[in-house]
C-alpha positions in Angstrom: 92.1 127.5 94.3 91.8 125.4 90.9 93.9 126.1 88.0 92.8 126.5 84.3 94.0 123.8 82.1 96.2 125.7 80.1 98.4 126.7 83.3 99.3 123.1 83.8 102.5 121.6 83.0 101.5 119.6 79.8 102.8 116.2 80.3 100.3 117.1 84.0 97.7 117.7 82.0 97.3 114.8 79.6 95.1 112.3 80.2 97.0 109.3 82.3 95.6 107.0 79.4 98.2 108.1 77.2 100.8 107.0 79.8 103.2 104.4 78.5 103.6 100.6 80.1 107.0 102.2 81.2 105.1 104.4 83.4 102.3 102.5 85.0 105.0 99.6 85.9 107.1 102.1 87.8 103.4 103.2 89.6 102.6 99.8 90.2 105.9 98.5 91.7 105.2 102.0 93.7 102.5 100.8 95.2 103.8 97.3 96.0 106.9 99.0 97.9 104.7 101.9 99.8 102.3 99.5 101.2 104.4 97.7 103.9 107.0 100.8 104.6 103.6 102.6 105.2 102.6 100.3 107.2 105.7 99.3 108.8 105.4 102.9 110.9 102.8 101.6 112.7 103.3 98.3 112.7 107.1 99.3 114.4 106.0 101.9 117.1 103.0 98.8 118.2 104.7 95.5 118.4 108.1 97.1 118.7 108.3 100.2 121.0 104.8 98.8 122.9 102.9 101.9 121.9 99.1 101.4 122.6 96.3 100.9 120.9 94.3 104.1 120.1 90.7 103.3 121.9 88.3 105.9 122.5 85.2 103.9 124.2 82.5 106.8 124.7 83.6 109.2 122.2 80.8 111.9 122.0 78.5 112.7 118.6 79.9 116.2 119.0 83.5 115.3 118.4 82.6 112.6 116.1 80.2 115.3 113.9 83.8 117.4 113.8 86.0 115.1 112.9 83.4 113.8 110.1 82.9 117.8 108.8 86.3 118.3 108.6 87.2 114.8 106.6 84.0 116.0 104.2 85.9 119.6 104.2 88.7 118.1 102.6 87.2 115.8 100.3 85.6 118.7 98.7 88.6 120.4 98.0 89.6 117.5 97.0 86.9 118.1 94.3 87.3 121.1 93.7 91.5 120.6 93.1 90.4 117.8 90.7 87.7 118.9 88.4 89.7 119.2 85.5 91.5 116.5 85.1 87.8 114.7 85.6 86.4 116.6 82.4 86.2 113.3 81.0 83.8 111.8 83.3 80.0 112.8 84.0 79.5 114.3 87.7 77.5 111.7 88.9 80.2 109.1 87.8 82.7 111.5 89.6 81.0 112.0 92.8 80.3 107.8 92.8 84.6 107.5 92.5 84.5 110.2 95.0 83.0 108.3 97.3 84.6 104.9 96.7 87.9 106.6 97.4 86.6 107.2 100.5 85.5 104.0 101.8 89.3 102.6 100.6 90.7 105.3 102.3 89.7 103.6 105.3 90.5 101.0 104.4 86.6 98.8 104.7 87.7 96.1 102.3 90.7 95.5 104.5 89.4 95.4 107.5 86.4 93.0 106.0 89.5 90.5 104.8 91.3 90.7 107.7 88.0 90.0 110.2 87.3 87.8 108.2 90.2 85.4 108.7 90.3 86.1 112.5 86.7 85.1 113.3 85.9 82.9 110.2 82.8 84.4 109.4 83.4 86.7 106.4 79.0 87.2 107.3 79.5 88.8 111.1 82.5 90.8 109.4 80.0 92.5 106.8 77.7 93.1 109.2 80.3 95.0 111.5 81.8 97.2 109.0 78.5 97.7 106.9 77.3 101.2 108.6 80.3 102.9 108.8 81.4 101.6 105.3 77.9 103.1 103.4 77.2 106.2 105.9 80.8 106.9 104.4 80.2 105.9 100.8 76.9 108.7 101.2 78.3 111.6 102.5 81.5 111.0 100.4 78.8 111.2 97.5 76.7 113.9 98.4 80.4 115.8 99.1 81.7 115.2 96.4 78.3 116.1 93.9 78.7 119.6 96.0 81.9 119.6 95.5 82.7 119.5 91.8 79.5 121.8 90.9 79.9 125.3 90.7 78.1 126.5 93.9 79.3 129.7 95.7 81.6 128.8 99.3 79.5 129.9 101.2 76.6 127.0 100.1 78.9 124.4 100.2 80.1 124.8 103.3 76.3 124.7 104.8 75.7 121.9 102.7 78.6 119.9 103.9 77.7 121.1 107.5 73.9 119.2 106.9 75.6 116.1 105.2 78.1 115.6 108.0 74.9 116.1 110.9 73.1 113.3 108.6 76.0 111.2 108.3 76.7 111.0 112.4 73.7 111.9 113.9 71.0 109.7 111.2 72.3 107.3 109.0 74.9 105.7 110.7 72.8 105.4 113.7 70.1 103.9 111.8 72.5 101.5 110.0 74.5 100.2 113.2 71.0 99.1 114.5 69.6 97.7 111.4 72.7 95.4 111.7 73.1 94.7 115.3 69.8 93.8 114.9 71.0 91.5 111.9 74.0 89.8 113.7 71.9 89.1 116.9 70.0 86.9 114.7 73.7 84.6 114.1 75.6 83.6 116.9 78.4 85.4 117.6 81.4 83.8 116.3 84.7 83.2 119.2 88.0 84.2 117.3 90.6 81.5 115.7 92.9 83.9 116.1 94.6 86.5 119.1 97.2 88.4 118.8 100.0 88.1 118.6 99.2 87.0 114.8 100.8 84.2 112.5 102.6 84.7 109.6 99.7 84.2 107.4 97.3 87.0 109.5 100.4 89.7 109.4 100.7 88.7 105.2 97.2 89.5 105.2 97.8 92.6 107.2 100.4 94.0 104.8 99.0 92.5 101.8 95.5 94.4 102.1 97.2 97.8 103.3 97.5 98.5 98.9 93.8 98.8 99.1 94.4 103.1 101.1 97.8 103.2 99.0 95.5 103.0 95.5 93.2 105.4 97.1 95.8 107.8 97.7 97.5 107.4 94.3 94.0 108.2 93.1 93.8 111.3 95.2 97.4 112.1 94.1 96.8 111.8 90.4 94.1 114.3 90.0 95.0 116.8 92.5 98.9 116.6 91.6 98.3 119.0 88.6 97.3 121.7 90.8 99.4 121.6 93.2 101.8 124.6 92.4 105.2 125.5 93.5 108.3 123.4 93.3 107.9 119.7 93.7 109.0 119.5 97.7 106.1 121.7 98.6 103.9 119.7 96.0 104.4 116.7 98.2 104.2 118.4 101.2 100.9 120.2 100.1 99.6 116.4 99.2 100.6 114.9 102.2 98.8 117.9 104.2 95.4 117.1 102.5 95.7 113.4 102.7 96.3 113.5 106.4 92.9 116.2 106.8 91.2 113.4 104.5 91.9 110.2 106.3 91.0 112.1 109.7 94.7 112.3 111.1 94.9 115.8 112.4 91.4 115.9 114.0 92.5 112.2 116.0 95.6 113.2 116.5 95.1 116.2 118.3 91.6 116.3 119.2 90.6 112.3 119.9 93.7 111.6 122.4 92.1 113.9 125.1 89.6 110.9 125.4 91.5 107.9 124.6 92.2 106.4 128.2 95.6 106.8 129.0 97.8 109.5 130.0 97.5 112.4 127.9 101.4 112.3 126.6 100.7 107.8 126.1 97.8 109.4 124.0 99.0 111.6 122.0 101.9 109.0 121.3 99.2 106.0 120.4 97.2 108.6 117.7 100.8 109.6 116.3 101.0 106.2 115.3 98.6 106.3 112.9 99.1 110.3 111.8 102.8 109.2 111.0 101.5 106.3 109.1 99.5 108.5 106.5 102.6 111.1 106.4 104.8 108.2 105.1 102.3 106.9 102.9 101.4 110.5 101.4 105.1 112.0 101.0 106.2 108.6 99.5 103.2 108.5 97.1 103.5 112.1 96.2 107.7 111.7 96.1 106.4 108.3 93.5 104.2 110.4 91.5 106.5 113.0 90.9 108.7 110.4 89.4 106.0 108.6 87.4 105.7 112.2 85.8 109.4 112.5 84.9 109.1 109.2 83.8 106.6 110.1 81.2 108.4 113.4 79.8 111.5 111.2 79.4 109.4 108.7 76.9 107.7 111.8 75.6 111.3 112.7 74.5 112.8 109.9 73.6 
């Protein structure tokens, strides 16, 4: 799966630090445009089309385990693809960055920012998101460490199975118990805002979507050079990889059965996040393709 540097396009294989200011300004502008466009897909379905939010209380632990398993296998694939681009980093640094990538793709800082403003208590919001964020970080680092190595595929698969099980059945429940105990020492805050939210809350909702957008650009930066074939197929391949790492395929086609709605409505409810991520992946990959072309133009001037 992983191509050799010598087989890559010269511009694509060149370190990103060598890219020009004009190229990076285009990438920055792309982040600012793509973030609200992607989120608008979900927001429009929720607010204008009145598609219900997918709630899955009582989701079986086995389903949560399979969800995490799919995500971590996709992360391991991303790490294998990205090895040529990460040659300048130590393995431990690259693994830690992959863990940060995972929590950014899961909108951790975004959720914290929104919840802190809505309930008016940042500490309570931090305790709410900490168990999931820390377990994602630990699982992401562990899988990335393995994925960036040279182990046999069978050993990698066994390790990911074990890491997924430990994360879902041991680490997250333990962290959740600690966070719950700490929250009991605080008075539960009454929400300062309820939907429909005022403009300033919606502004935060849209502005903070730059977090997963930046993470998606980080993904495409390391994966793009080794995604082969024509540009369209590379864009589609990246969008599929992003959907897998964010768990959107699994949520749509499996977790929909546990949404407390009639099945067609349940699929529609889950589809808003699937389509949001699909648009994000397609636009990020398209923008990166254009950035590579811009950089190529700068080199030939």
